[in-house]
ChimeraX commands (.cxc) that place a marker at each C-alpha (Angstrom):
marker #1 position -8.51,-17.10,-12.72 radius 0.5
marker #1 position -9.63,-13.80,-14.15 radius 0.5
marker #1 position -7.14,-12.27,-16.51 radius 0.5
marker #1 position -4.65,-9.63,-15.47 radius 0.5
marker #1 position -3.86,-6.76,-17.82 radius 0.5
marker #1 position -1.15,-4.13,-17.49 radius 0.5
marker #1 position -1.29,-0.49,-18.53 radius 0.5
marker #1 position 0.66,2.75,-18.25 radius 0.5
marker #1 position 0.07,6.46,-18.69 radius 0.5
marker #1 position 2.26,9.54,-18.27 radius 0.5
marker #1 position 1.89,12.25,-15.64 radius 0.5
marker #1 position 4.29,14.86,-14.29 radius 0.5
marker #1 position 7.47,13.31,-15.60 radius 0.5
marker #1 position 6.69,9.71,-14.73 radius 0.5
marker #1 position 5.34,6.74,-16.64 radius 0.5
marker #1 position 2.77,5.37,-14.20 radius 0.5
marker #1 position 2.14,1.64,-14.38 radius 0.5
marker #1 position -0.91,-0.21,-13.11 radius 0.5
marker #1 position -2.53,-3.64,-13.21 radius 0.5
marker #1 position -6.21,-4.37,-13.76 radius 0.5
marker #1 position -8.40,-7.39,-13.07 radius 0.5
marker #1 position -12.07,-8.01,-13.77 radius 0.5
marker #1 position -14.55,-6.36,-16.10 radius 0.5
marker #1 position -13.71,-2.76,-16.99 radius 0.5
marker #1 position -17.34,-2.29,-18.05 radius 0.5
marker #1 position -18.55,-2.91,-14.49 radius 0.5
marker #1 position -20.36,0.25,-13.37 radius 0.5
marker #1 position -19.71,-0.23,-9.64 radius 0.5
marker #1 position -16.81,1.66,-8.07 radius 0.5
marker #1 position -13.65,-0.44,-8.45 radius 0.5
marker #1 position -11.37,-1.50,-5.64 radius 0.5
marker #1 position -8.04,0.33,-5.97 radius 0.5
marker #1 position -5.24,-1.25,-3.95 radius 0.5
marker #1 position -2.07,0.63,-2.97 radius 0.5
marker #1 position 1.06,-1.23,-1.94 radius 0.5
marker #1 position 3.42,-0.29,0.88 radius 0.5
marker #1 position 6.92,1.09,1.10 radius 0.5
marker #1 position 9.43,-0.61,-1.24 radius 0.5
marker #1 position 6.69,-2.84,-2.67 radius 0.5
marker #1 position 4.76,-2.92,-5.95 radius 0.5
marker #1 position 1.42,-3.93,-7.43 radius 0.5
marker #1 position 2.22,-7.65,-7.43 radius 0.5
marker #1 position 1.57,-7.42,-3.67 radius 0.5
marker #1 position -2.14,-7.52,-4.53 radius 0.5
marker #1 position -2.26,-10.12,-7.30 radius 0.5
marker #1 position -3.52,-12.98,-5.12 radius 0.5
marker #1 position -6.20,-10.85,-3.47 radius 0.5
marker #1 position -7.34,-9.37,-6.78 radius 0.5
marker #1 position -7.65,-12.78,-8.42 radius 0.5
marker #1 position -9.56,-14.18,-5.46 radius 0.5
marker #1 position -11.98,-11.25,-5.21 radius 0.5
marker #1 position -12.79,-11.18,-8.92 radius 0.5
marker #1 position -13.35,-14.95,-8.93 radius 0.5
marker #1 position -15.61,-14.85,-5.87 radius 0.5
marker #1 position -17.68,-11.75,-6.51 radius 0.5
marker #1 position -16.80,-10.18,-9.85 radius 0.5
marker #1 position -16.17,-6.46,-10.00 radius 0.5
marker #1 position -13.00,-4.68,-10.96 radius 0.5
marker #1 position -9.68,-4.29,-9.14 radius 0.5
marker #1 position -6.89,-1.84,-9.99 radius 0.5
marker #1 position -3.41,-1.76,-8.46 radius 0.5
marker #1 position -0.80,0.85,-9.42 radius 0.5
marker #1 position 2.93,0.81,-8.91 radius 0.5
marker #1 position 3.27,4.00,-6.88 radius 0.5
marker #1 position 5.58,6.66,-8.30 radius 0.5
marker #1 position 9.16,5.60,-7.55 radius 0.5
marker #1 position 8.27,1.91,-7.13 radius 0.5
marker #1 position 8.19,-1.11,-9.41 radius 0.5
marker #1 position 7.50,-0.27,-13.05 radius 0.5
marker #1 position 6.91,3.44,-12.21 radius 0.5
marker #1 position 10.55,4.52,-11.74 radius 0.5
marker #1 position 11.17,8.06,-10.54 radius 0.5
marker #1 position 14.25,9.71,-9.03 radius 0.5
marker #1 position 13.04,13.26,-8.37 radius 0.5
marker #1 position 11.50,15.02,-5.42 radius 0.5
marker #1 position 8.67,12.92,-4.07 radius 0.5
marker #1 position 5.94,13.41,-1.50 radius 0.5
marker #1 position 2.46,12.44,-0.45 radius 0.5
marker #1 position 0.88,15.04,-2.72 radius 0.5
marker #1 position 2.47,13.39,-5.77 radius 0.5
marker #1 position 1.00,9.99,-4.95 radius 0.5
marker #1 position -2.44,11.46,-4.25 radius 0.5
marker #1 position -2.40,13.38,-7.53 radius 0.5
marker #1 position -1.27,10.23,-9.34 radius 0.5
marker #1 position -4.17,8.33,-7.80 radius 0.5
marker #1 position -6.68,10.95,-8.95 radius 0.5
marker #1 position -5.11,10.73,-12.41 radius 0.5
marker #1 position -5.51,6.94,-12.35 radius 0.5
marker #1 position -9.21,7.26,-11.56 radius 0.5
marker #1 position -9.61,9.70,-14.43 radius 0.5
marker #1 position -7.54,7.52,-16.77 radius 0.5
marker #1 position -9.79,4.53,-16.04 radius 0.5
marker #1 position -13.04,6.48,-16.13 radius 0.5
marker #1 position -13.83,5.98,-12.45 radius 0.5
marker #1 position -15.54,8.79,-10.60 radius 0.5
marker #1 position -14.86,7.19,-7.25 radius 0.5
marker #1 position -13.42,3.99,-5.85 radius 0.5
marker #1 position -13.09,1.87,-2.77 radius 0.5
marker #1 position -9.45,2.56,-1.98 radius 0.5
marker #1 position -7.36,0.16,0.04 radius 0.5
marker #1 position -3.74,-0.23,0.93 radius 0.5
marker #1 position -1.10,-1.88,3.06 radius 0.5
marker #1 position 1.21,0.10,5.35 radius 0.5
marker #1 position 2.10,3.30,3.42 radius 0.5
marker #1 position -0.69,2.48,0.97 radius 0.5
marker #1 position -3.26,2.44,3.78 radius 0.5
marker #1 position -2.04,5.84,4.95 radius 0.5
marker #1 position -2.44,7.17,1.41 radius 0.5
marker #1 position -5.98,5.76,1.24 radius 0.5
marker #1 position -6.83,7.71,4.41 radius 0.5
marker #1 position -5.22,10.83,2.99 radius 0.5
marker #1 position -7.22,10.56,-0.24 radius 0.5
marker #1 position -10.45,10.29,1.76 radius 0.5
marker #1 position -9.49,13.45,3.67 radius 0.5
marker #1 position -8.49,15.52,0.65 radius 0.5
marker #1 position -10.96,14.15,-1.91 radius 0.5
marker #1 position -13.96,12.68,-0.05 radius 0.5
marker #1 position -16.00,12.73,-3.25 radius 0.5
marker #1 position -13.59,10.13,-4.68 radius 0.5
marker #1 position -13.78,7.67,-1.79 radius 0.5
marker #1 position -16.56,5.07,-1.80 radius 0.5
marker #1 position -14.93,3.18,1.06 radius 0.5
marker #1 position -11.60,2.26,2.62 radius 0.5
marker #1 position -9.76,-1.03,3.14 radius 0.5
marker #1 position -6.90,-0.37,5.55 radius 0.5
marker #1 position -4.47,-3.25,5.97 radius 0.5
marker #1 position -2.03,-2.47,8.77 radius 0.5
marker #1 position -2.03,1.33,8.47 radius 0.5
marker #1 position 1.11,2.93,9.91 radius 0.5
marker #1 position -0.32,5.55,12.25 radius 0.5
marker #1 position 2.71,7.40,13.70 radius 0.5
marker #1 position 1.44,7.45,17.29 radius 0.5
marker #1 position 1.14,3.66,17.25 radius 0.5
marker #1 position 4.56,2.82,15.79 radius 0.5
marker #1 position 6.94,0.49,17.60 radius 0.5
marker #1 position 10.50,-0.74,17.23 radius 0.5
marker #1 position 13.16,0.80,15.01 radius 0.5
marker #1 position 10.66,2.73,12.93 radius 0.5
marker #1 position 9.35,4.43,16.08 radius 0.5
marker #1 position 12.89,5.45,17.02 radius 0.5
marker #1 position 13.24,7.13,13.63 radius 0.5
marker #1 position 10.19,9.31,14.05 radius 0.5
marker #1 position 11.79,12.08,16.18 radius 0.5
marker #1 position 14.50,12.54,13.54 radius 0.5
marker #1 position 12.32,11.94,10.49 radius 0.5
marker #1 position 13.15,15.40,9.14 radius 0.5
marker #1 position 16.65,14.09,8.37 radius 0.5
marker #1 position 15.35,11.65,5.76 radius 0.5
marker #1 position 14.49,14.15,2.98 radius 0.5
marker #1 position 17.73,16.00,3.76 radius 0.5
marker #1 position 19.71,12.79,3.28 radius 0.5
marker #1 position 17.89,12.29,-0.01 radius 0.5
marker #1 position 19.04,15.67,-1.37 radius 0.5
marker #1 position 22.66,14.78,-2.26 radius 0.5
marker #1 position 21.54,11.44,-3.66 radius 0.5
marker #1 position 19.01,13.19,-5.88 radius 0.5
marker #1 position 21.72,15.62,-7.00 radius 0.5
marker #1 position 23.95,12.73,-8.04 radius 0.5
marker #1 position 21.00,11.11,-9.81 radius 0.5
marker #1 position 20.41,14.33,-11.75 radius 0.5
marker #1 position 24.04,14.17,-12.90 radius 0.5
marker #1 position 23.50,10.65,-14.17 radius 0.5
marker #1 position 25.08,8.84,-11.23 radius 0.5
marker #1 position 22.64,6.04,-10.50 radius 0.5
marker #1 position 21.94,2.40,-11.25 radius 0.5
marker #1 position 20.82,2.09,-14.85 radius 0.5
marker #1 position 18.27,-0.63,-14.20 radius 0.5
marker #1 position 16.42,-1.80,-11.13 radius 0.5
marker #1 position 14.83,-5.26,-10.92 radius 0.5
marker #1 position 11.12,-5.48,-10.15 radius 0.5
marker #1 position 10.34,-7.99,-7.42 radius 0.5
marker #1 position 7.51,-10.46,-8.02 radius 0.5
marker #1 position 5.86,-10.50,-4.60 radius 0.5
marker #1 position 3.38,-13.18,-5.62 radius 0.5
marker #1 position 6.18,-15.68,-6.07 radius 0.5
marker #1 position 8.13,-14.37,-3.08 radius 0.5
marker #1 position 5.06,-14.79,-0.86 radius 0.5
marker #1 position 4.67,-18.40,-1.98 radius 0.5
marker #1 position 8.35,-19.14,-1.34 radius 0.5
marker #1 position 8.15,-17.46,2.05 radius 0.5
marker #1 position 5.09,-19.45,3.13 radius 0.5
marker #1 position 6.82,-22.70,2.16 radius 0.5
marker #1 position 9.91,-21.69,4.14 radius 0.5
marker #1 position 7.83,-20.71,7.18 radius 0.5
marker #1 position 6.12,-24.11,7.16 radius 0.5
marker #1 position 9.44,-25.90,6.69 radius 0.5
marker #1 position 11.21,-24.06,9.52 radius 0.5
marker #1 position 8.20,-23.58,11.77 radius 0.5
marker #1 position 9.01,-19.94,12.51 radius 0.5
marker #1 position 8.61,-16.46,10.97 radius 0.5
marker #1 position 12.38,-16.06,10.47 radius 0.5
marker #1 position 12.11,-16.77,6.75 radius 0.5
marker #1 position 9.62,-13.94,6.38 radius 0.5
marker #1 position 11.65,-11.47,8.44 radius 0.5
marker #1 position 14.73,-12.28,6.37 radius 0.5
marker #1 position 12.85,-11.50,3.17 radius 0.5
marker #1 position 10.68,-8.54,4.20 radius 0.5
marker #1 position 12.28,-6.72,7.12 radius 0.5
marker #1 position 15.61,-5.59,5.65 radius 0.5
marker #1 position 15.96,-2.01,4.32 radius 0.5
marker #1 position 19.08,-3.05,2.41 radius 0.5
marker #1 position 16.97,-5.60,0.58 radius 0.5
marker #1 position 14.28,-3.01,-0.12 radius 0.5
marker #1 position 16.77,-0.59,-1.66 radius 0.5
marker #1 position 17.95,-3.23,-4.11 radius 0.5
marker #1 position 14.64,-2.67,-5.92 radius 0.5
marker #1 position 14.19,1.10,-5.77 radius 0.5
marker #1 position 16.25,4.30,-5.88 radius 0.5
marker #1 position 17.84,5.17,-2.53 radius 0.5
marker #1 position 16.53,8.75,-2.62 radius 0.5
marker #1 position 13.02,7.48,-3.28 radius 0.5
marker #1 position 13.26,5.06,-0.36 radius 0.5
marker #1 position 14.34,7.82,2.02 radius 0.5
marker #1 position 11.56,10.17,0.89 radius 0.5
marker #1 position 8.94,7.42,1.07 radius 0.5
marker #1 position 10.05,6.40,4.56 radius 0.5
marker #1 position 9.62,10.01,5.65 radius 0.5
marker #1 position 6.04,9.92,4.38 radius 0.5
marker #1 position 5.34,6.78,6.45 radius 0.5
marker #1 position 6.41,8.69,9.56 radius 0.5
marker #1 position 4.21,11.75,8.89 radius 0.5
marker #1 position 0.88,12.36,10.58 radius 0.5
marker #1 position -2.00,11.23,8.42 radius 0.5
marker #1 position -4.35,14.03,9.51 radius 0.5
marker #1 position -7.73,14.41,11.24 radius 0.5
marker #1 position -9.19,11.03,10.32 radius 0.5
marker #1 position -12.27,11.71,12.45 radius 0.5
marker #1 position -13.46,13.86,9.52 radius 0.5
marker #1 position -13.61,10.84,7.20 radius 0.5
marker #1 position -17.17,9.60,6.80 radius 0.5
marker #1 position -16.48,6.86,4.23 radius 0.5
marker #1 position -17.15,3.32,5.50 radius 0.5
marker #1 position -13.87,1.64,6.40 radius 0.5
marker #1 position -12.52,-1.82,7.11 radius 0.5
marker #1 position -9.28,-1.88,9.11 radius 0.5
marker #1 position -7.31,-5.11,9.38 radius 0.5
marker #1 position -4.64,-5.01,12.09 radius 0.5
marker #1 position -1.94,-7.56,12.79 radius 0.5
marker #1 position -1.64,-8.80,16.35 radius 0.5
marker #1 position 2.14,-9.26,16.29 radius 0.5
marker #1 position 3.05,-5.67,17.19 radius 0.5
marker #1 position 6.27,-5.87,15.16 radius 0.5
marker #1 position 5.98,-2.34,13.73 radius 0.5
marker #1 position 2.82,-0.99,15.36 radius 0.5
marker #1 position 0.98,-1.51,18.63 radius 0.5
marker #1 position -2.37,-3.13,17.71 radius 0.5
marker #1 position -4.25,-1.74,20.72 radius 0.5
marker #1 position -2.97,1.77,20.12 radius 0.5
marker #1 position -3.82,1.44,16.42 radius 0.5
marker #1 position -7.32,0.27,17.33 radius 0.5
marker #1 position -7.87,3.29,19.60 radius 0.5
marker #1 position -6.67,5.70,16.93 radius 0.5
marker #1 position -8.73,4.09,14.16 radius 0.5
marker #1 position -11.83,4.15,16.37 radius 0.5
marker #1 position -11.94,7.87,15.57 radius 0.5
marker #1 position -13.17,6.94,12.10 radius 0.5
marker #1 position -16.95,7.42,12.28 radius 0.5
marker #1 position -17.79,4.35,10.19 radius 0.5
marker #1 position -14.99,1.88,10.83 radius 0.5
marker #1 position -15.04,-1.87,11.30 radius 0.5
marker #1 position -11.78,-2.93,12.97 radius 0.5
marker #1 position -10.56,-6.52,12.96 radius 0.5
marker #1 position -7.36,-8.12,14.24 radius 0.5
marker #1 position -5.66,-10.96,12.37 radius 0.5
marker #1 position -2.93,-13.20,13.72 radius 0.5
marker #1 position 0.15,-11.90,11.89 radius 0.5
marker #1 position 3.39,-9.99,12.55 radius 0.5
marker #1 position 2.91,-7.21,9.97 radius 0.5
marker #1 position 2.54,-8.80,6.53 radius 0.5
marker #1 position -1.09,-9.93,6.55 radius 0.5
marker #1 position -1.14,-10.40,2.74 radius 0.5
marker #1 position 1.76,-12.86,3.10 radius 0.5
marker #1 position 0.86,-14.50,6.40 radius 0.5
marker #1 position -2.94,-14.66,6.26 radius 0.5
marker #1 position -4.08,-14.25,2.63 radius 0.5
marker #1 position -7.30,-16.24,3.01 radius 0.5
marker #1 position -8.40,-14.45,6.18 radius 0.5
marker #1 position -7.73,-11.12,4.46 radius 0.5
marker #1 position -9.65,-12.17,1.34 radius 0.5
marker #1 position -12.69,-13.27,3.35 radius 0.5
marker #1 position -12.75,-10.03,5.34 radius 0.5
marker #1 position -12.37,-7.80,2.28 radius 0.5
marker #1 position -14.94,-9.73,0.21 radius 0.5
marker #1 position -17.51,-9.53,3.02 radius 0.5
marker #1 position -16.89,-5.80,3.44 radius 0.5
marker #1 position -17.32,-5.15,-0.29 radius 0.5
marker #1 position -20.53,-7.20,-0.29 radius 0.5
marker #1 position -21.89,-5.05,2.54 radius 0.5
marker #1 position -20.98,-1.87,0.68 radius 0.5
marker #1 position -22.71,-3.12,-2.45 radius 0.5
marker #1 position -25.85,-4.00,-0.49 radius 0.5
marker #1 position -26.24,-0.48,0.90 radius 0.5
marker link #1:1,2 radius 0.2
marker link #1:2,3 radius 0.2
marker link #1:3,4 radius 0.2
marker link #1:4,5 radius 0.2
marker link #1:5,6 radius 0.2
marker link #1:6,7 radius 0.2
marker link #1:7,8 radius 0.2
marker link #1:8,9 radius 0.2
marker link #1:9,10 radius 0.2
marker link #1:10,11 radius 0.2
marker link #1:11,12 radius 0.2
marker link #1:12,13 radius 0.2
marker link #1:13,14 radius 0.2
marker link #1:14,15 radius 0.2
marker link #1:15,16 radius 0.2
marker link #1:16,17 radius 0.2
marker link #1:17,18 radius 0.2
marker link #1:18,19 radius 0.2
marker link #1:19,20 radius 0.2
marker link #1:20,21 radius 0.2
marker link #1:21,22 radius 0.2
marker link #1:22,23 radius 0.2
marker link #1:23,24 radius 0.2
marker link #1:24,25 radius 0.2
marker link #1:25,26 radius 0.2
marker link #1:26,27 radius 0.2
marker link #1:27,28 radius 0.2
marker link #1:28,29 radius 0.2
marker link #1:29,30 radius 0.2
marker link #1:30,31 radius 0.2
marker link #1:31,32 radius 0.2
marker link #1:32,33 radius 0.2
marker link #1:33,34 radius 0.2
marker link #1:34,35 radius 0.2
marker link #1:35,36 radius 0.2
marker link #1:36,37 radius 0.2
marker link #1:37,38 radius 0.2
marker link #1:38,39 radius 0.2
marker link #1:39,40 radius 0.2
marker link #1:40,41 radius 0.2
marker link #1:41,42 radius 0.2
marker link #1:42,43 radius 0.2
marker link #1:43,44 radius 0.2
marker link #1:44,45 radius 0.2
marker link #1:45,46 radius 0.2
marker link #1:46,47 radius 0.2
marker link #1:47,48 radius 0.2
marker link #1:48,49 radius 0.2
marker link #1:49,50 radius 0.2
marker link #1:50,51 radius 0.2
marker link #1:51,52 radius 0.2
marker link #1:52,53 radius 0.2
marker link #1:53,54 radius 0.2
marker link #1:54,55 radius 0.2
marker link #1:55,56 radius 0.2
marker link #1:56,57 radius 0.2
marker link #1:57,58 radius 0.2
marker link #1:58,59 radius 0.2
marker link #1:59,60 radius 0.2
marker link #1:60,61 radius 0.2
marker link #1:61,62 radius 0.2
marker link #1:62,63 radius 0.2
marker link #1:63,64 radius 0.2
marker link #1:64,65 radius 0.2
marker link #1:65,66 radius 0.2
marker link #1:66,67 radius 0.2
marker link #1:67,68 radius 0.2
marker link #1:68,69 radius 0.2
marker link #1:69,70 radius 0.2
marker link #1:70,71 radius 0.2
marker link #1:71,72 radius 0.2
marker link #1:72,73 radius 0.2
marker link #1:73,74 radius 0.2
marker link #1:74,75 radius 0.2
marker link #1:75,76 radius 0.2
marker link #1:76,77 radius 0.2
marker link #1:77,78 radius 0.2
marker link #1:78,79 radius 0.2
marker link #1:79,80 radius 0.2
marker link #1:80,81 radius 0.2
marker link #1:81,82 radius 0.2
marker link #1:82,83 radius 0.2
marker link #1:83,84 radius 0.2
marker link #1:84,85 radius 0.2
marker link #1:85,86 radius 0.2
marker link #1:86,87 radius 0.2
marker link #1:87,88 radius 0.2
marker link #1:88,89 radius 0.2
marker link #1:89,90 radius 0.2
marker link #1:90,91 radius 0.2
marker link #1:91,92 radius 0.2
marker link #1:92,93 radius 0.2
marker link #1:93,94 radius 0.2
marker link #1:94,95 radius 0.2
marker link #1:95,96 radius 0.2
marker link #1:96,97 radius 0.2
marker link #1:97,98 radius 0.2
marker link #1:98,99 radius 0.2
marker link #1:99,100 radius 0.2
marker link #1:100,101 radius 0.2
marker link #1:101,102 radius 0.2
marker link #1:102,103 radius 0.2
marker link #1:103,104 radius 0.2
marker link #1:104,105 radius 0.2
marker link #1:105,106 radius 0.2
marker link #1:106,107 radius 0.2
marker link #1:107,108 radius 0.2
marker link #1:108,109 radius 0.2
marker link #1:109,110 radius 0.2
marker link #1:110,111 radius 0.2
marker link #1:111,112 radius 0.2
marker link #1:112,113 radius 0.2
marker link #1:113,114 radius 0.2
marker link #1:114,115 radius 0.2
marker link #1:115,116 radius 0.2
marker link #1:116,117 radius 0.2
marker link #1:117,118 radius 0.2
marker link #1:118,119 radius 0.2
marker link #1:119,120 radius 0.2
marker link #1:120,121 radius 0.2
marker link #1:121,122 radius 0.2
marker link #1:122,123 radius 0.2
marker link #1:123,124 radius 0.2
marker link #1:124,125 radius 0.2
marker link #1:125,126 radius 0.2
marker link #1:126,127 radius 0.2
marker link #1:127,128 radius 0.2
marker link #1:128,129 radius 0.2
marker link #1:129,130 radius 0.2
marker link #1:130,131 radius 0.2
marker link #1:131,132 radius 0.2
marker link #1:132,133 radius 0.2
marker link #1:133,134 radius 0.2
marker link #1:134,135 radius 0.2
marker link #1:135,136 radius 0.2
marker link #1:136,137 radius 0.2
marker link #1:137,138 radius 0.2
marker link #1:138,139 radius 0.2
marker link #1:139,140 radius 0.2
marker link #1:140,141 radius 0.2
marker link #1:141,142 radius 0.2
marker link #1:142,143 radius 0.2
marker link #1:143,144 radius 0.2
marker link #1:144,145 radius 0.2
marker link #1:145,146 radius 0.2
marker link #1:146,147 radius 0.2
marker link #1:147,148 radius 0.2
marker link #1:148,149 radius 0.2
marker link #1:149,150 radius 0.2
marker link #1:150,151 radius 0.2
marker link #1:151,152 radius 0.2
marker link #1:152,153 radius 0.2
marker link #1:153,154 radius 0.2
marker link #1:154,155 radius 0.2
marker link #1:155,156 radius 0.2
marker link #1:156,157 radius 0.2
marker link #1:157,158 radius 0.2
marker link #1:158,159 radius 0.2
marker link #1:159,160 radius 0.2
marker link #1:160,161 radius 0.2
marker link #1:161,162 radius 0.2
marker link #1:162,163 radius 0.2
marker link #1:163,164 radius 0.2
marker link #1:164,165 radius 0.2
marker link #1:165,166 radius 0.2
marker link #1:166,167 radius 0.2
marker link #1:167,168 radius 0.2
marker link #1:168,169 radius 0.2
marker link #1:169,170 radius 0.2
marker link #1:170,171 radius 0.2
marker link #1:171,172 radius 0.2
marker link #1:172,173 radius 0.2
marker link #1:173,174 radius 0.2
marker link #1:174,175 radius 0.2
marker link #1:175,176 radius 0.2
marker link #1:176,177 radius 0.2
marker link #1:177,178 radius 0.2
marker link #1:178,179 radius 0.2
marker link #1:179,180 radius 0.2
marker link #1:180,181 radius 0.2
marker link #1:181,182 radius 0.2
marker link #1:182,183 radius 0.2
marker link #1:183,184 radius 0.2
marker link #1:184,185 radius 0.2
marker link #1:185,186 radius 0.2
marker link #1:186,187 radius 0.2
marker link #1:187,188 radius 0.2
marker link #1:188,189 radius 0.2
marker link #1:189,190 radius 0.2
marker link #1:190,191 radius 0.2
marker link #1:191,192 radius 0.2
marker link #1:192,193 radius 0.2
marker link #1:193,194 radius 0.2
marker link #1:194,195 radius 0.2
marker link #1:195,196 radius 0.2
marker link #1:196,197 radius 0.2
marker link #1:197,198 radius 0.2
marker link #1:198,199 radius 0.2
marker link #1:199,200 radius 0.2
marker link #1:200,201 radius 0.2
marker link #1:201,202 radius 0.2
marker link #1:202,203 radius 0.2
marker link #1:203,204 radius 0.2
marker link #1:204,205 radius 0.2
marker link #1:205,206 radius 0.2
marker link #1:206,207 radius 0.2
marker link #1:207,208 radius 0.2
marker link #1:208,209 radius 0.2
marker link #1:209,210 radius 0.2
marker link #1:210,211 radius 0.2
marker link #1:211,212 radius 0.2
marker link #1:212,213 radius 0.2
marker link #1:213,214 radius 0.2
marker link #1:214,215 radius 0.2
marker link #1:215,216 radius 0.2
marker link #1:216,217 radius 0.2
marker link #1:217,218 radius 0.2
marker link #1:218,219 radius 0.2
marker link #1:219,220 radius 0.2
marker link #1:220,221 radius 0.2
marker link #1:221,222 radius 0.2
marker link #1:222,223 radius 0.2
marker link #1:223,224 radius 0.2
marker link #1:224,225 radius 0.2
marker link #1:225,226 radius 0.2
marker link #1:226,227 radius 0.2
marker link #1:227,228 radius 0.2
marker link #1:228,229 radius 0.2
marker link #1:229,230 radius 0.2
marker link #1:230,231 radius 0.2
marker link #1:231,232 radius 0.2
marker link #1:232,233 radius 0.2
marker link #1:233,234 radius 0.2
marker link #1:234,235 radius 0.2
marker link #1:235,236 radius 0.2
marker link #1:236,237 radius 0.2
marker link #1:237,238 radius 0.2
marker link #1:238,239 radius 0.2
marker link #1:239,240 radius 0.2
marker link #1:240,241 radius 0.2
marker link #1:241,242 radius 0.2
marker link #1:242,243 radius 0.2
marker link #1:243,244 radius 0.2
marker link #1:244,245 radius 0.2
marker link #1:245,246 radius 0.2
marker link #1:246,247 radius 0.2
marker link #1:247,248 radius 0.2
marker link #1:248,249 radius 0.2
marker link #1:249,250 radius 0.2
marker link #1:250,251 radius 0.2
marker link #1:251,252 radius 0.2
marker link #1:252,253 radius 0.2
marker link #1:253,254 radius 0.2
marker link #1:254,255 radius 0.2
marker link #1:255,256 radius 0.2
marker link #1:256,257 radius 0.2
marker link #1:257,258 radius 0.2
marker link #1:258,259 radius 0.2
marker link #1:259,260 radius 0.2
marker link #1:260,261 radius 0.2
marker link #1:261,262 radius 0.2
marker link #1:262,263 radius 0.2
marker link #1:263,264 radius 0.2
marker link #1:264,265 radius 0.2
marker link #1:265,266 radius 0.2
marker link #1:266,267 radius 0.2
marker link #1:267,268 radius 0.2
marker link #1:268,269 radius 0.2
marker link #1:269,270 radius 0.2
marker link #1:270,271 radius 0.2
marker link #1:271,272 radius 0.2
marker link #1:272,273 radius 0.2
marker link #1:273,274 radius 0.2
marker link #1:274,275 radius 0.2
marker link #1:275,276 radius 0.2
marker link #1:276,277 radius 0.2
marker link #1:277,278 radius 0.2
marker link #1:278,279 radius 0.2
marker link #1:279,280 radius 0.2
marker link #1:280,281 radius 0.2
marker link #1:281,282 radius 0.2
marker link #1:282,283 radius 0.2
marker link #1:283,284 radius 0.2
marker link #1:284,285 radius 0.2
marker link #1:285,286 radius 0.2
marker link #1:286,287 radius 0.2
marker link #1:287,288 radius 0.2
marker link #1:288,289 radius 0.2
marker link #1:289,290 radius 0.2
marker link #1:290,291 radius 0.2
marker link #1:291,292 radius 0.2
view
């Protein structure tokens, strides 16, 4: 397997952590992968290893501000993550990148392409959370989403006074994915995965509560006029409809002028449930981009 290296740089009051795989001297735009809500860069370790082994290139994966090894307890919004991403590209000497993400990370990839089209060489959207396609509990939250940043205010005030957990563990999603797959095979059902990945209380064990509330609000926000995005895009949708309606998502993503949309048999966690199918789809998409 190609080696993984870890790095950090400072911006706007936060030490921003990221992982890198592949050859940093490669002149092609790298693939930058953004994790979802309450996740971290280990979400992408298996995919990064597989892609670098199969086709070379370079893969970068940051811990988004407020997640993993990039702890942050202040006011947080989409603009901060986008600015951090631009700073990462500058830090690594990359003029542009193919930017991908899962869930919240996919929404941020779309937002970057809208705000900074010159930085986007392509998009890999794994289960984007388009608000009009949401289902279940998260859809019920959308009409009252404005409450989330308000709820975060008193928590942030306490944090500023020093009232907070001194250390937060960083979850290794590579190992958790492997354990989850074994449990799913053993029990013959997705219950093991839902127990591990679908509990907000579990999520908040690994990140500040105020950060979680602010990040959840960002998931529920409109992404913007995606029909203006002309970057080539690959969208991978799960067919399980646990958090989003796949047909509605497909209709909304069809507004992207240069999108290839594929559905994979999964509930919502394609990287956990269908890693090989995801790897094949992403590798083929990157090969097509390179051949242009």
